[in-house]
N, C-alpha and C positions, 0 to 999 in steps of 0.2 A: 504495499499499499503505500503510497506517495505522502508528503507531509500534510498536505489539505485534508486528506482522508483519515490519517491517524488523529488529526486535530477534532475531527468530528466525531471519531471513535472515542476520544479522550474525553469529551464533552458530555458524553451520557454515562461515564464511568465513575464508580467511587470505590475506594477502597474498604474492606470489611475485616474485622478480626472475629475469628471464630474459636472459641475454647474446646480443647479435646473433649470428645463424647459427645458435643452437640449434634443433632441432627440438621443438616442443610435443606435438604430434599425429601420429600416423602413418596413412598411409591404411588402412583396414580393422583398426586396432587397436580392440580391445574399449575403449569407452568407459568412462572411470573418473571424469571430472571435467568440469565446465563452467568458465568463466572469462567476466569483464568486463576489456576493456581499461582500465587506468588511464593508461599512457603508453607511447609507441611505436607501431610499425606490425607488423603479422603479414600474411605473404603466403602464400596458400592455393595449393597446387600438386597436379597430377594427373600420374601418370607412365604413359607409353603402355606397349604390350607390350614394344617393342624398347629401353626405358630412357630416351626422351626426356621432358624435363619441360615441362610448360606452367604458368605462372603464370595460375591463374582467377578470382583475386579478391583484395582487399586489405581488411584491417581496421583500423579506427583508433578510439581512444576515442571513446565509451564503448562500442563495438560488442560483442557478445556472441560468445563462441568456443565452438563445438561444437553438436552436435544433440542436443536433448534428446528423450527417449522413443524414441532409435535404439540399437542394440546397438553400433555402431561408428561410426567416423569414417570420412566419405566422401572424404576429401582429408588432404595432407600440410600442416601448420601450422606455419610457420618464423619465427622473429623476424627480421624484416628491419632490425631495430634494437634497441639495448637495450629491455627492456619492463619495466614492472610490470603485474602481473595481480592481480586478485581471484579466488581459486579457491575453486568449491563441490563437493565430492563428489557425484558422480552420483546415488546413491540417495537421498540426504538432500534433494537439491535437487529432485528429482523428486517426493519426497513432500509437499514444501512447496508445489510447482506445483499438485498435485493438490488441496491443500487450500484453495488460495487462488487464486479465479478472476482476480484482477487481476494476479497473477504469469504464470498460464497466458494471460491475455489479452494480456500484453506479448510474450510468446514468439511468440504467433501473428503480432502485427504484425511482429517481427523476421523471422518467415520471408517475409512478404508483401514486406518490404524487399528482402531477399535476392533474390526473385524479380525484383521492379523492377530491380534492379541488374544482374541476369543479363540482363535482355531490353535494359537500355542498353548493355552490353558486347557482346552480340551486333550491336548496330546499329553501334557504334563499329567493330568489327573489319570487318564485311561493306559497310560503305557509307560510311563517312567517308574524306576525304583524310589523306594522312601530317599536313598541317599542323593538319586538324582534331583527328585524333587526340592528338597532343601538347598542342594547347592544351585539350581535354577533360580529359585527364589532369591538367594543371596546374589547372584550373578544379575538378576533384573535390578536389583537395589543398587548394585554396585555400578552399572552402567548408567543408571539414571542421576546417581549422584554425581559422575563426572559430567553428564550434560547440564546438571544444574550449576555445578561450580565452573564451567565452560574450560574443564580440563582435558588433556589429551596425553594420556599416558597409560602404561601397564598395571598400575597398581591403584586401589582404591580405599577408602575408609568412609564409613558411614554408621549412623545409629539405626538400630531396628525400629521402624514405625509401629510395629505391631507386637503386642503381647504373645507369649508362647502359644496362648490358647487360639488367640486369632490366626497366628500362623498355622496352627494345626488345621484349624477350620478351613483356611484358604486352600490347603495343600490336600485336604481329604485324608490326614494322619492323626494319630493322637499326641496328645501333649508329650506324653513320654518318649514316643518316635522323635518327634521333633528335637527334643533336648539329647537324646541320644546320637543323633547323626550331625548336632552341631559339635558335641564333643568328639566324633570321630574326625570330622573335618578339622577340628583345631588339632587331634593328636598327630595326624597325617600331615599337617603343616600347610595346608591349603588356606585357612584362614586363622586369624588370631582373636581373641576374645578378650578385648582390653577390659571390658567391664559386663555387666549383664545386657548391657544395648549397644555399646561400641563395638564395631567389628573392624579389623582391618584385612586386606587382602593383598598378600604380596605379589602375587601373579594372577591376572585376570584370565590369562590364556589356561594356567593350570586348573582354575576354578570352572571354566568353561567346558574341559574335557570331563570333568567329574561330573558337571551337570547334564552330559550327553549331548551336547551341542555338536552339530556335525563339523563347523568350524567356528573359531574366536569370531564374534562380531566385531564391527568396526567401533572404535571408541569414540 
């Protein structure tokens, strides 16, 4: 987008801080705004008819939150950590998207990104071992941390945005299995557990191999 278009987009935006644990959007709630993540992590969840909840996705900076050109939200969006988001009113944002093809094109790219992520998640749940699932999750966080900090190197450090229980829910594992696999990755030197949340990855290539990736992703 050119400078004039960015000025118009900025004119309808405002920043908002969201504390950890707060619901940002509810399933089937009429959509009233969209947002870009500035900092923090959002977990997307769906609830079954008997009340069980499943994490179906995670969002990180600079991901887009919400579905444009739809009347309601398809999921619950909850702050997994303290957040800062840039909020756009739905009607004004959709008018700009219709006016500027560049913005509409970016929204389409984002939809394709979500589709690719959903397919990767299906593979992770259905075919990967417990060790590969945990390593793949850490590899995702490591790559996103490099993107957020504009880094370009083969190592990473980051804080886990989810509790062990949420990680287990997301990966379809038990809490004990998640803890056991983290310890195993630490013992083998693939990761370093600095504390209960902070993780260092000495080699992203080594972590990608344990995760069962065909080849290391570009950083």
